N, C-alpha and C positions, 0 to 999 in steps of 0.2 A: 680438062674439064673445068669449066668456070661455074662456081656457085658462090653465093654470099651476096651481101649488100653493103654498100658504104654507109657510114653513119654520119648524119648531119645533126648538129645540136641546134635546137630551136628554143628560143626563150618563150616560156608560157606567160602570156600577158596577165593572166589572173593571179598567179602566185609568184612570178618572177624567177621561177626555177627553170633549169634547162632540161629539155627532153630530147631524146635521140629519135630522129626520123630516119627510117630505112628507105633507101631508094635503089632502084636497079643500077648495077654497074654498067658503064659503057663496055663494049665487047673487048676493048684493048686492056682493060684493067684486070689484075689478078690479086686476090686477097689470100694471104697465108693464114691458116687457122692453126692453133696449137691445141693439142689434146693430150690428156693424161692417160697413159696405157698401163694397166696392171698385167704383168706377165707372170703366169703361174706354171711351174714345172709339174708335169703329171707323173703320178707314181708308175704308170705303165710306159713311160717315155713320152717325149714330145712336150709341147707347150701350148697353153691356151692364152689368148690375149683378149682383154675386154677394155672398153673405153669408158672412163668415168663419166664424161660429159654426154655421151651418146650410148645409152644402155642397150640399144638394139644392134650396135656394132660389135661383132665378135669375130675372132680369128683363131686359127690353130695351125700348127705345123710341127714337123719333126725336129726343127731347130728353132732357136730364138729368132733368127733372121726370117725364116719361113713364116712364123707366127706373126711377126711384125708386118711382113709384106701382105699377109692375108688380112690383117685388121685394117691396114691402109686402104686396101681395095673395098672392104666392107664400109669404112667411113665414107669413101667417095660415093658409094651406092646410096647410103643413107642421106648424104648431102644432096645428091641429085634428086632423090625422091622427095625430100622436104622442099626443095626449091620448086619442083614441079607442082606440088600441092599448093604452095604459097602463090605461085603465078596464077593457077586456076582460081584460087579464092579471090585474089585481087581483081582478076578480069570478070568474075561473076558478080561481084558486088561493087557498089560505089563507096568504098571505104579506104581509109588510110591505115597503115600498120606503123605503130609508134612504139619504140622501146623506151622504158623509163628506168631510172635507177632509184633503188630504195636502200637506205643504209640499214645494215644489220645492227640492232642495238643490243644483241645478246652478248 
């Protein structure tokens, strides 16, 4: 399953800063995403897994391995859903999607 977008840095003419522009991947490219998983042992047995970056991705299983396999599948479904929504949005409007970076000063 292919999801995700490559990032190109574009220099903003107004302020001289670099912005990231998201563009669709060619079909032969694959992007590996890294996620943080919190694995909790349940009092009644088994494990639950939740993804820090994708709150809607949850998994469970009787072993740690089963819980991790379950959340991997859940993450793939969330990615596919988000990608589909993004493509529909992009085709419905004449807009660009741009990701910017903002430093955390705290």
